[in-house]
C-alpha atoms as an extended CHARMM CRD file, in Angstrom:
* protein
*
       272  EXT
         1         1  MET       CA              0.0000000000        0.0000000000        0.0000000000  PROA      1               0.0000000000
         2         2  SER       CA              1.2250000000        3.4950000000       -0.8600000000  PROA      2               0.0000000000
         3         3  GLY       CA              0.4170000000        5.0850000000        2.4860000000  PROA      3               0.0000000000
         4         4  TYR       CA             -1.7810000000        7.7640000000        0.9170000000  PROA      4               0.0000000000
         5         5  LEU       CA             -5.3880000000        8.3700000000        1.8520000000  PROA      5               0.0000000000
         6         6  GLY       CA             -7.5410000000        5.8180000000        0.0650000000  PROA      6               0.0000000000
         7         7  ASP       CA             -4.6560000000        3.3750000000       -0.2990000000  PROA      7               0.0000000000
         8         8  LEU       CA             -3.8410000000        2.3290000000        3.2710000000  PROA      8               0.0000000000
         9         9  SER       CA             -3.1870000000       -1.1170000000        4.6570000000  PROA      9               0.0000000000
        10        10  PRO       CA             -5.0170000000       -2.0970000000        7.8790000000  PROA      10              0.0000000000
        11        11  SER       CA             -1.8580000000       -1.3790000000        9.9130000000  PROA      11              0.0000000000
        12        12  GLN       CA             -1.4070000000        2.0130000000        8.2510000000  PROA      12              0.0000000000
        13        13  GLU       CA             -5.0530000000        2.8550000000        8.8780000000  PROA      13              0.0000000000
        14        14  GLN       CA             -4.6070000000        1.9010000000       12.5200000000  PROA      14              0.0000000000
        15        15  ALA       CA             -1.4790000000        4.0660000000       12.8630000000  PROA      15              0.0000000000
        16        16  LEU       CA             -3.3580000000        7.0530000000       11.4430000000  PROA      16              0.0000000000
        17        17  LYS       CA             -6.2530000000        6.4450000000       13.8430000000  PROA      17              0.0000000000
        18        18  GLU       CA             -3.9310000000        6.2110000000       16.8400000000  PROA      18              0.0000000000
        19        19  LEU       CA             -1.9590000000        9.3220000000       15.8520000000  PROA      19              0.0000000000
        20        20  ARG       CA             -5.1720000000       11.2770000000       15.5000000000  PROA      20              0.0000000000
        21        21  GLU       CA             -6.2610000000       10.0570000000       18.9450000000  PROA      21              0.0000000000
        22        22  ILE       CA             -2.9450000000       11.0210000000       20.5720000000  PROA      22              0.0000000000
        23        23  PHE       CA             -3.2350000000       14.6190000000       19.3670000000  PROA      23              0.0000000000
        24        24  LYS       CA             -7.0370000000       14.9400000000       19.3850000000  PROA      24              0.0000000000
        25        25  ASP       CA             -6.9500000000       17.9590000000       21.7150000000  PROA      25              0.0000000000
        26        26  GLU       CA             -4.2590000000       19.7840000000       19.7280000000  PROA      26              0.0000000000
        27        27  LEU       CA             -5.2430000000       19.2730000000       16.1010000000  PROA      27              0.0000000000
        28        28  LEU       CA             -6.2960000000       22.3010000000       14.0830000000  PROA      28              0.0000000000
        29        29  PRO       CA             -8.3860000000       22.2620000000       10.8730000000  PROA      29              0.0000000000
        30        30  GLN       CA             -5.2400000000       22.1860000000        8.7140000000  PROA      30              0.0000000000
        31        31  HSD       CA             -4.0740000000       19.0340000000       10.5330000000  PROA      31              0.0000000000
        32        32  ASP       CA             -6.1350000000       16.7630000000        8.3170000000  PROA      32              0.0000000000
        33        33  ASP       CA             -5.4710000000       13.1130000000        7.4790000000  PROA      33              0.0000000000
        34        34  HSD       CA             -3.3800000000       14.0740000000        4.4670000000  PROA      34              0.0000000000
        35        35  LEU       CA             -0.9810000000       16.0070000000        6.6970000000  PROA      35              0.0000000000
        36        36  LEU       CA             -0.8260000000       13.3280000000        9.3860000000  PROA      36              0.0000000000
        37        37  LEU       CA             -0.0440000000       10.7430000000        6.7090000000  PROA      37              0.0000000000
        38        38  GLN       CA              2.8360000000       12.8850000000        5.4560000000  PROA      38              0.0000000000
        39        39  PHE       CA              4.4430000000       12.6290000000        8.8820000000  PROA      39              0.0000000000
        40        40  LEU       CA              3.6370000000        8.9150000000        9.1430000000  PROA      40              0.0000000000
        41        41  ARG       CA              5.1770000000        8.1580000000        5.7530000000  PROA      41              0.0000000000
        42        42  ALA       CA              8.2610000000       10.1690000000        6.6900000000  PROA      42              0.0000000000
        43        43  LYS       CA              8.7850000000        7.8090000000        9.6350000000  PROA      43              0.0000000000
        44        44  LYS       CA              7.6720000000        4.6870000000        7.7590000000  PROA      44              0.0000000000
        45        45  PHE       CA              4.5420000000        4.4650000000        9.9270000000  PROA      45              0.0000000000
        46        46  ASP       CA              6.5430000000        4.0340000000       13.1260000000  PROA      46              0.0000000000
        47        47  LEU       CA              3.9860000000        5.5280000000       15.5150000000  PROA      47              0.0000000000
        48        48  LYS       CA              6.4060000000        6.4870000000       18.3040000000  PROA      48              0.0000000000
        49        49  LYS       CA              8.8400000000        8.2240000000       15.9330000000  PROA      49              0.0000000000
        50        50  THR       CA              5.9610000000        9.9780000000       14.1980000000  PROA      50              0.0000000000
        51        51  GLU       CA              4.5040000000       11.1210000000       17.5120000000  PROA      51              0.0000000000
        52        52  ASP       CA              7.8620000000       12.6330000000       18.5160000000  PROA      52              0.0000000000
        53        53  MET       CA              8.2690000000       14.3480000000       15.1490000000  PROA      53              0.0000000000
        54        54  PHE       CA              4.7490000000       15.7540000000       15.0960000000  PROA      54              0.0000000000
        55        55  ARG       CA              5.0100000000       16.9780000000       18.6920000000  PROA      55              0.0000000000
        56        56  ARG       CA              8.1450000000       18.9290000000       17.7690000000  PROA      56              0.0000000000
        57        57  HSD       CA              6.2750000000       20.2740000000       14.7530000000  PROA      57              0.0000000000
        58        58  LEU       CA              3.4700000000       21.5800000000       16.9730000000  PROA      58              0.0000000000
        59        59  GLU       CA              6.0730000000       23.3830000000       19.0780000000  PROA      59              0.0000000000
        60        60  PHE       CA              7.5270000000       24.8480000000       15.8830000000  PROA      60              0.0000000000
        61        61  ARG       CA              4.0670000000       26.0760000000       14.9010000000  PROA      61              0.0000000000
        62        62  LYS       CA              3.7440000000       28.0240000000       18.1400000000  PROA      62              0.0000000000
        63        63  GLU       CA              6.5360000000       30.2440000000       16.8390000000  PROA      63              0.0000000000
        64        64  PHE       CA              5.5440000000       30.0420000000       13.1770000000  PROA      64              0.0000000000
        65        65  PRO       CA              1.7310000000       29.7120000000       13.0180000000  PROA      65              0.0000000000
        66        66  GLU       CA              0.6490000000       28.5000000000        9.6090000000  PROA      66              0.0000000000
        67        67  GLU       CA             -2.4990000000       30.5930000000        9.3440000000  PROA      67              0.0000000000
        68        68  TYR       CA             -0.5270000000       33.7700000000        9.9930000000  PROA      68              0.0000000000
        69        69  PHE       CA              2.3330000000       33.0580000000        7.5830000000  PROA      69              0.0000000000
        70        70  ALA       CA              0.0370000000       31.8120000000        4.8200000000  PROA      70              0.0000000000
        71        71  LYS       CA             -2.4380000000       34.6880000000        4.9170000000  PROA      71              0.0000000000
        72        72  GLU       CA             -1.2650000000       37.6440000000        7.0030000000  PROA      72              0.0000000000
        73        73  TYR       CA              2.5240000000       37.8620000000        7.1520000000  PROA      73              0.0000000000
        74        74  GLN       CA              3.9770000000       40.7360000000        5.1280000000  PROA      74              0.0000000000
        75        75  LEU       CA              7.5350000000       40.4680000000        3.8920000000  PROA      75              0.0000000000
        76        76  PRO       CA              9.8220000000       43.2850000000        5.0510000000  PROA      76              0.0000000000
        77        77  LYS       CA             11.3150000000       45.2710000000        2.2050000000  PROA      77              0.0000000000
        78        78  ASN       CA             14.7480000000       43.6830000000        2.4550000000  PROA      78              0.0000000000
        79        79  ILE       CA             13.3330000000       40.1430000000        2.3370000000  PROA      79              0.0000000000
        80        80  ALA       CA             11.1010000000       41.1560000000       -0.5720000000  PROA      80              0.0000000000
        81        81  ILE       CA             14.3110000000       41.8820000000       -2.4850000000  PROA      81              0.0000000000
        82        82  LEU       CA             15.5630000000       38.3850000000       -1.7900000000  PROA      82              0.0000000000
        83        83  ARG       CA             12.2090000000       36.9480000000       -2.7980000000  PROA      83              0.0000000000
        84        84  ASP       CA             12.2540000000       38.6950000000       -6.1620000000  PROA      84              0.0000000000
        85        85  LEU       CA             15.6920000000       37.2520000000       -6.8490000000  PROA      85              0.0000000000
        86        86  LEU       CA             15.5150000000       33.7580000000       -5.4130000000  PROA      86              0.0000000000
        87        87  LEU       CA             11.8630000000       32.6580000000       -5.3810000000  PROA      87              0.0000000000
        88        88  PRO       CA             11.4930000000       30.1320000000       -8.2090000000  PROA      88              0.0000000000
        89        89  PRO       CA              8.5930000000       30.9340000000      -10.5510000000  PROA      89              0.0000000000
        90        90  VAL       CA              5.7810000000       28.4490000000      -11.1370000000  PROA      90              0.0000000000
        91        91  LEU       CA              5.8280000000       27.2350000000      -14.7390000000  PROA      91              0.0000000000
        92        92  GLY       CA              2.5130000000       25.4450000000      -14.3890000000  PROA      92              0.0000000000
        93        93  TYR       CA              1.5390000000       21.9340000000      -13.2970000000  PROA      93              0.0000000000
        94        94  ASP       CA              3.1070000000       18.5790000000      -14.0980000000  PROA      94              0.0000000000
        95        95  LYS       CA              1.3420000000       15.4640000000      -15.3710000000  PROA      95              0.0000000000
        96        96  ASP       CA              0.1420000000       14.6300000000      -11.8450000000  PROA      96              0.0000000000
        97        97  GLY       CA             -1.0880000000       18.1540000000      -11.1640000000  PROA      97              0.0000000000
        98        98  CYS       CA              1.8370000000       19.1990000000       -8.9530000000  PROA      98              0.0000000000
        99        99  PRO       CA              3.1410000000       22.7750000000       -9.2940000000  PROA      99              0.0000000000
       100       100  VAL       CA              6.4500000000       23.0080000000      -11.1700000000  PROA      100             0.0000000000
       101       101  ARG       CA              9.0350000000       25.5490000000      -10.0220000000  PROA      101             0.0000000000
       102       102  LEU       CA             12.1680000000       26.4390000000      -11.9670000000  PROA      102             0.0000000000
       103       103  GLY       CA             15.1380000000       27.8110000000      -10.0400000000  PROA      103             0.0000000000
       104       104  GLN       CA             18.1520000000       29.1160000000      -11.9420000000  PROA      104             0.0000000000
       105       105  VAL       CA             20.4050000000       29.0220000000       -8.8910000000  PROA      105             0.0000000000
       106       106  GLY       CA             23.6740000000       29.1460000000      -10.8010000000  PROA      106             0.0000000000
       107       107  ARG       CA             22.8370000000       32.5740000000      -12.2380000000  PROA      107             0.0000000000
       108       108  GLN       CA             22.1250000000       34.3130000000       -8.9550000000  PROA      108             0.0000000000
       109       109  ASP       CA             24.1970000000       36.3050000000       -6.5220000000  PROA      109             0.0000000000
       110       110  ILE       CA             23.5240000000       34.1600000000       -3.4650000000  PROA      110             0.0000000000
       111       111  LYS       CA             26.0950000000       35.8470000000       -1.2550000000  PROA      111             0.0000000000
       112       112  GLY       CA             24.8360000000       39.2700000000       -2.2480000000  PROA      112             0.0000000000
       113       113  GLY       CA             21.2510000000       38.2820000000       -1.5310000000  PROA      113             0.0000000000
       114       114  LEU       CA             22.1450000000       37.1460000000        1.9550000000  PROA      114             0.0000000000
       115       115  CYS       CA             23.8070000000       40.4890000000        2.6400000000  PROA      115             0.0000000000
       116       116  CYS       CA             20.3620000000       42.0640000000        2.3150000000  PROA      116             0.0000000000
       117       117  VAL       CA             18.8180000000       40.1740000000        5.2390000000  PROA      117             0.0000000000
       118       118  ARG       CA             19.5610000000       39.3900000000        8.8460000000  PROA      118             0.0000000000
       119       119  PRO       CA             19.9850000000       35.6830000000        9.7010000000  PROA      119             0.0000000000
       120       120  SER       CA             17.0480000000       35.8790000000       12.1410000000  PROA      120             0.0000000000
       121       121  GLU       CA             14.7230000000       36.8360000000        9.2650000000  PROA      121             0.0000000000
       122       122  LEU       CA             15.5360000000       33.8870000000        7.0210000000  PROA      122             0.0000000000
       123       123  PRO       CA             13.4080000000       31.2670000000        8.8390000000  PROA      123             0.0000000000
       124       124  LYS       CA             10.4010000000       33.5890000000        8.5550000000  PROA      124             0.0000000000
       125       125  TYR       CA             10.9810000000       33.9610000000        4.8390000000  PROA      125             0.0000000000
       126       126  ILE       CA             11.3260000000       30.2000000000        4.3400000000  PROA      126             0.0000000000
       127       127  VAL       CA              8.1590000000       29.4870000000        6.3450000000  PROA      127             0.0000000000
       128       128  TRP       CA              6.2700000000       32.1980000000        4.4590000000  PROA      128             0.0000000000
       129       129  PHE       CA              7.2400000000       30.6890000000        1.1130000000  PROA      129             0.0000000000
       130       130  LEU       CA              6.4060000000       27.1100000000        2.1440000000  PROA      130             0.0000000000
       131       131  ASP       CA              3.1030000000       28.0130000000        3.8070000000  PROA      131             0.0000000000
       132       132  THR       CA              1.8520000000       30.2840000000        1.0380000000  PROA      132             0.0000000000
       133       133  ASP       CA              2.8340000000       27.6000000000       -1.4580000000  PROA      133             0.0000000000
       134       134  LYS       CA              0.9570000000       25.0130000000        0.6080000000  PROA      134             0.0000000000
       135       135  GLU       CA             -2.1000000000       27.2610000000        0.6830000000  PROA      135             0.0000000000
       136       136  ALA       CA             -1.8980000000       27.6230000000       -3.1040000000  PROA      136             0.0000000000
       137       137  MET       CA             -1.8560000000       23.8340000000       -3.4400000000  PROA      137             0.0000000000
       138       138  ARG       CA             -4.9110000000       23.5590000000       -1.1990000000  PROA      138             0.0000000000
       139       139  LYS       CA             -6.6980000000       26.0860000000       -3.3890000000  PROA      139             0.0000000000
       140       140  ARG       CA             -5.6970000000       24.1610000000       -6.5030000000  PROA      140             0.0000000000
       141       141  SER       CA             -6.9790000000       20.9450000000       -4.8940000000  PROA      141             0.0000000000
       142       142  ARG       CA            -10.3700000000       22.5470000000       -4.2470000000  PROA      142             0.0000000000
       143       143  GLU       CA            -10.5510000000       23.8470000000       -7.8190000000  PROA      143             0.0000000000
       144       144  THR       CA             -9.6360000000       20.5560000000       -9.4840000000  PROA      144             0.0000000000
       145       145  GLY       CA            -11.0980000000       18.0860000000       -7.0020000000  PROA      145             0.0000000000
       146       146  VAL       CA             -7.7210000000       16.2900000000       -6.9260000000  PROA      146             0.0000000000
       147       147  HSD       CA             -5.6400000000       16.4660000000       -3.7550000000  PROA      147             0.0000000000
       148       148  ILE       CA             -2.2440000000       18.0980000000       -4.3690000000  PROA      148             0.0000000000
       149       149  GLU       CA              0.4000000000       18.1750000000       -1.6480000000  PROA      149             0.0000000000
       150       150  LYS       CA              3.7160000000       17.9240000000       -3.4890000000  PROA      150             0.0000000000
       151       151  ARG       CA              5.9010000000       20.1770000000       -5.6130000000  PROA      151             0.0000000000
       152       152  THR       CA              8.1390000000       19.4410000000       -8.5700000000  PROA      152             0.0000000000
       153       153  PHE       CA             11.3860000000       21.3870000000       -8.8770000000  PROA      153             0.0000000000
       154       154  ILE       CA             13.8790000000       22.0000000000      -11.6510000000  PROA      154             0.0000000000
       155       155  VAL       CA             17.0620000000       23.4000000000      -10.1340000000  PROA      155             0.0000000000
       156       156  ASP       CA             19.5080000000       24.6440000000      -12.7560000000  PROA      156             0.0000000000
       157       157  LEU       CA             23.0690000000       25.0370000000      -11.4560000000  PROA      157             0.0000000000
       158       158  GLU       CA             24.6180000000       26.2030000000      -14.7240000000  PROA      158             0.0000000000
       159       159  GLY       CA             27.0990000000       28.9510000000      -13.9140000000  PROA      159             0.0000000000
       160       160  LEU       CA             27.4360000000       28.0450000000      -10.2380000000  PROA      160             0.0000000000
       161       161  ASN       CA             30.9630000000       28.3090000000       -8.9030000000  PROA      161             0.0000000000
       162       162  LEU       CA             32.5410000000       28.1970000000       -5.4720000000  PROA      162             0.0000000000
       163       163  MET       CA             32.6480000000       31.9900000000       -5.2970000000  PROA      163             0.0000000000
       164       164  HSD       CA             28.8260000000       31.9330000000       -5.1290000000  PROA      164             0.0000000000
       165       165  ILE       CA             28.7120000000       29.7810000000       -2.0290000000  PROA      165             0.0000000000
       166       166  TYR       CA             32.1470000000       29.9120000000       -0.3690000000  PROA      166             0.0000000000
       167       167  ARG       CA             30.9350000000       31.7810000000        2.6780000000  PROA      167             0.0000000000
       168       168  ARG       CA             29.9320000000       30.6920000000        6.1570000000  PROA      168             0.0000000000
       169       169  ASP       CA             26.4860000000       32.2890000000        6.1460000000  PROA      169             0.0000000000
       170       170  VAL       CA             25.6070000000       30.5670000000        2.8610000000  PROA      170             0.0000000000
       171       171  TYR       CA             26.4350000000       27.2200000000        4.4540000000  PROA      171             0.0000000000
       172       172  GLU       CA             24.5110000000       28.1020000000        7.6210000000  PROA      172             0.0000000000
       173       173  MET       CA             21.4950000000       29.2320000000        5.6090000000  PROA      173             0.0000000000
       174       174  ALA       CA             21.4450000000       25.9780000000        3.6410000000  PROA      174             0.0000000000
       175       175  LEU       CA             21.8310000000       23.9650000000        6.8340000000  PROA      175             0.0000000000
       176       176  ALA       CA             19.0230000000       25.7750000000        8.6480000000  PROA      176             0.0000000000
       177       177  SER       CA             16.7300000000       25.6020000000        5.6070000000  PROA      177             0.0000000000
       178       178  LEU       CA             17.1910000000       21.8580000000        5.2040000000  PROA      178             0.0000000000
       179       179  LYS       CA             16.5530000000       21.1800000000        8.8830000000  PROA      179             0.0000000000
       180       180  LEU       CA             13.4350000000       23.3410000000        8.8990000000  PROA      180             0.0000000000
       181       181  TYR       CA             12.1090000000       21.7030000000        5.7440000000  PROA      181             0.0000000000
       182       182  GLU       CA             12.8330000000       18.1010000000        6.7210000000  PROA      182             0.0000000000
       183       183  ASN       CA             11.4540000000       18.4750000000       10.2470000000  PROA      183             0.0000000000
       184       184  ASN       CA              8.2590000000       20.3450000000        9.4160000000  PROA      184             0.0000000000
       185       185  TYR       CA              7.3530000000       19.7620000000        5.7670000000  PROA      185             0.0000000000
       186       186  PRO       CA              7.9140000000       16.0300000000        5.2360000000  PROA      186             0.0000000000
       187       187  GLU       CA              6.8140000000       14.3230000000        2.0300000000  PROA      187             0.0000000000
       188       188  ASN       CA              6.2670000000       17.7530000000        0.5130000000  PROA      188             0.0000000000
       189       189  PHE       CA              7.9380000000       17.4530000000       -2.8540000000  PROA      189             0.0000000000
       190       190  LYS       CA              7.4900000000       14.9080000000       -5.5920000000  PROA      190             0.0000000000
       191       191  VAL       CA             10.7980000000       15.1740000000       -7.4330000000  PROA      191             0.0000000000
       192       192  ALA       CA             13.6550000000       17.6450000000       -7.8560000000  PROA      192             0.0000000000
       193       193  PHE       CA             15.7060000000       17.6180000000      -11.0360000000  PROA      193             0.0000000000
       194       194  ILE       CA             19.0890000000       19.1270000000      -10.2090000000  PROA      194             0.0000000000
       195       195  ILE       CA             20.7190000000       19.7760000000      -13.5590000000  PROA      195             0.0000000000
       196       196  ASN       CA             23.9540000000       21.1410000000      -15.0000000000  PROA      196             0.0000000000
       197       197  THR       CA             25.7740000000       20.3110000000      -11.7870000000  PROA      197             0.0000000000
       198       198  PRO       CA             29.3970000000       21.5130000000      -11.5450000000  PROA      198             0.0000000000
       199       199  SER       CA             32.2790000000       19.1770000000      -10.8030000000  PROA      199             0.0000000000
       200       200  PHE       CA             32.3490000000       20.0400000000       -7.0980000000  PROA      200             0.0000000000
       201       201  PHE       CA             28.6310000000       19.4290000000       -6.5690000000  PROA      201             0.0000000000
       202       202  HSD       CA             28.8650000000       15.8590000000       -5.2710000000  PROA      202             0.0000000000
       203       203  CYS       CA             31.3670000000       16.8750000000       -2.5960000000  PROA      203             0.0000000000
       204       204  LEU       CA             29.0180000000       19.6660000000       -1.5850000000  PROA      204             0.0000000000
       205       205  PHE       CA             25.9910000000       17.3820000000       -1.6330000000  PROA      205             0.0000000000
       206       206  ASN       CA             27.7210000000       14.8180000000        0.5850000000  PROA      206             0.0000000000
       207       207  MET       CA             28.0700000000       17.5030000000        3.2730000000  PROA      207             0.0000000000
       208       208  PHE       CA             24.3020000000       17.9120000000        3.4720000000  PROA      208             0.0000000000
       209       209  LYS       CA             23.1060000000       14.4140000000        2.6180000000  PROA      209             0.0000000000
       210       210  PRO       CA             23.1050000000       13.1970000000        6.2680000000  PROA      210             0.0000000000
       211       211  LEU       CA             20.4320000000       15.8150000000        7.0080000000  PROA      211             0.0000000000
       212       212  LEU       CA             18.1000000000       14.4450000000        4.3450000000  PROA      212             0.0000000000
       213       213  SER       CA             15.6810000000       11.5880000000        4.8240000000  PROA      213             0.0000000000
       214       214  GLU       CA             15.9140000000        8.4900000000        2.6810000000  PROA      214             0.0000000000
       215       215  ASN       CA             12.6640000000        9.4510000000        0.9540000000  PROA      215             0.0000000000
       216       216  THR       CA             14.0180000000       12.8960000000        0.0970000000  PROA      216             0.0000000000
       217       217  CYS       CA             17.2630000000       11.4940000000       -1.3160000000  PROA      217             0.0000000000
       218       218  GLU       CA             15.3350000000        9.1010000000       -3.5330000000  PROA      218             0.0000000000
       219       219  ARG       CA             13.4650000000       12.0250000000       -5.0930000000  PROA      219             0.0000000000
       220       220  LEU       CA             16.5740000000       14.0040000000       -5.9850000000  PROA      220             0.0000000000
       221       221  LYS       CA             17.5190000000       13.3510000000       -9.6170000000  PROA      221             0.0000000000
       222       222  ILE       CA             21.0190000000       14.6960000000      -10.1970000000  PROA      222             0.0000000000
       223       223  TYR       CA             22.4400000000       15.3100000000      -13.6800000000  PROA      223             0.0000000000
       224       224  GLY       CA             25.4440000000       16.8960000000      -15.2970000000  PROA      224             0.0000000000
       225       225  ASN       CA             24.9840000000       18.5520000000      -18.6850000000  PROA      225             0.0000000000
       226       226  SER       CA             23.0680000000       15.7540000000      -20.3980000000  PROA      226             0.0000000000
       227       227  GLY       CA             20.2940000000       13.2080000000      -19.9360000000  PROA      227             0.0000000000
       228       228  TRP       CA             17.9960000000       15.4240000000      -17.9290000000  PROA      228             0.0000000000
       229       229  LYS       CA             15.7220000000       16.7180000000      -20.6940000000  PROA      229             0.0000000000
       230       230  GLU       CA             14.3330000000       13.2620000000      -21.4130000000  PROA      230             0.0000000000
       231       231  ALA       CA             13.8250000000       12.5870000000      -17.7040000000  PROA      231             0.0000000000
       232       232  ILE       CA             12.0230000000       15.8840000000      -17.1290000000  PROA      232             0.0000000000
       233       233  LEU       CA              9.6780000000       15.2750000000      -20.0650000000  PROA      233             0.0000000000
       234       234  GLU       CA              8.5140000000       12.0580000000      -18.4160000000  PROA      234             0.0000000000
       235       235  HSD       CA              6.9800000000       14.2100000000      -15.6780000000  PROA      235             0.0000000000
       236       236  ILE       CA              6.2270000000       17.5360000000      -17.3740000000  PROA      236             0.0000000000
       237       237  ASP       CA              4.4850000000       18.2490000000      -20.6830000000  PROA      237             0.0000000000
       238       238  ALA       CA              6.6560000000       19.8670000000      -23.3480000000  PROA      238             0.0000000000
       239       239  ASP       CA              4.3750000000       22.8850000000      -23.8040000000  PROA      239             0.0000000000
       240       240  LEU       CA              5.0360000000       23.8630000000      -20.2030000000  PROA      240             0.0000000000
       241       241  LEU       CA              8.8190000000       23.9370000000      -20.5220000000  PROA      241             0.0000000000
       242       242  PRO       CA             10.9710000000       26.5670000000      -22.2470000000  PROA      242             0.0000000000
       243       243  VAL       CA             12.7600000000       25.2270000000      -25.3200000000  PROA      243             0.0000000000
       244       244  THR       CA             16.0920000000       25.5230000000      -23.5200000000  PROA      244             0.0000000000
       245       245  TYR       CA             14.8020000000       22.9880000000      -20.9830000000  PROA      245             0.0000000000
       246       246  GLY       CA             13.6240000000       20.4580000000      -23.5470000000  PROA      246             0.0000000000
       247       247  GLY       CA             10.1300000000       21.7970000000      -24.1330000000  PROA      247             0.0000000000
       248       248  THR       CA              8.3540000000       23.7710000000      -26.8400000000  PROA      248             0.0000000000
       249       249  ARG       CA              7.5400000000       26.9620000000      -24.9310000000  PROA      249             0.0000000000
       250       250  THR       CA              8.9040000000       30.3040000000      -26.1300000000  PROA      250             0.0000000000
       251       251  ASP       CA              8.3360000000       33.9470000000      -25.3470000000  PROA      251             0.0000000000
       252       252  PRO       CA              5.9910000000       35.8580000000      -27.6880000000  PROA      252             0.0000000000
       253       253  ASP       CA              9.0760000000       37.1310000000      -29.5140000000  PROA      253             0.0000000000
       254       254  GLY       CA             10.3010000000       33.5530000000      -30.0190000000  PROA      254             0.0000000000
       255       255  ASP       CA             13.0230000000       33.6020000000      -27.3650000000  PROA      255             0.0000000000
       256       256  PRO       CA             13.5060000000       29.9220000000      -26.3490000000  PROA      256             0.0000000000
       257       257  SER       CA             14.7930000000       30.7670000000      -22.8690000000  PROA      257             0.0000000000
       258       258  CYS       CA             11.5380000000       32.5720000000      -21.9270000000  PROA      258             0.0000000000
       259       259  PRO       CA             13.1080000000       35.5080000000      -20.0260000000  PROA      259             0.0000000000
       260       260  SER       CA              9.6490000000       37.0550000000      -19.4970000000  PROA      260             0.0000000000
       261       261  LEU       CA              8.6380000000       33.9080000000      -17.6050000000  PROA      261             0.0000000000
       262       262  VAL       CA             11.8440000000       33.3490000000      -15.6910000000  PROA      262             0.0000000000
       263       263  LYS       CA             12.3700000000       36.8540000000      -14.3510000000  PROA      263             0.0000000000
       264       264  PHE       CA             15.6700000000       36.8450000000      -12.5250000000  PROA      264             0.0000000000
       265       265  ARG       CA             17.9540000000       39.8030000000      -12.0350000000  PROA      265             0.0000000000
       266       266  ILE       CA             21.4430000000       38.4010000000      -11.7650000000  PROA      266             0.0000000000
       267       267  HSD       CA             23.3490000000       41.3540000000      -10.3430000000  PROA      267             0.0000000000
       268       268  PHE       CA             22.3170000000       43.8210000000       -7.6950000000  PROA      268             0.0000000000
       269       269  LYS       CA             23.9530000000       46.0530000000       -5.1350000000  PROA      269             0.0000000000
       270       270  SER       CA             23.8230000000       44.5740000000       -1.6440000000  PROA      270             0.0000000000
       271       271  GLN       CA             23.7460000000       46.5840000000        1.5430000000  PROA      271             0.0000000000
       272       272  ARG       CA             24.0370000000       45.7170000000        5.1870000000  PROA      272             0.0000000000
């Protein structure tokens, strides 16, 4: 059985029932069976491990309430700058209805972007992005009648070099982001195609791999400069993808890289 609602074994159904009973006095409307099953799948339906993980998540939500970050939180001006530069745009929806985001990480001034924000603000930004994205998926689920809870990512590292990331606060940001994501948003992405990886990528990835769950690692599809277009097209229709990413989509003027869609400013002046 897959462990998703509607496809549960008797033991999985029992684990869900018991988890719901354990937290019956603490569950909010957004803590539906879909969410509880995400935590259960993350811990392979080990009830004790899931209980511990979900209890820590509830503590996390006391500091970062979902309703507030999804609907009320306003980004400060300096974080809005980082959002405009680093927030991957949604290209559309893949063959399973999951939103597809394209991040051209290798073309961005990561160090410069971090100079625009204080470290204490970054968790708020990350939670805002994840919660507003989650709310958008809920809305899409209501519109289509099909439950959507996962994202698909294309992460393009073309142009990335060590100068982009050789800085302590870049490492600390990545570390904190991964921990926050793994601990509080389990089973939240379908697949991530990491493409055009530089030669040093695997050494870098091995530094962070211990923080990732087995399920997360299985969904990371890592490629150099070839082979990824065919793999992406198995999940995403060609008319959704820019020509430069193996699809048929162009800008109105015929530009195959779709700069009007992928609006990234590469250089900017940072201040602190």
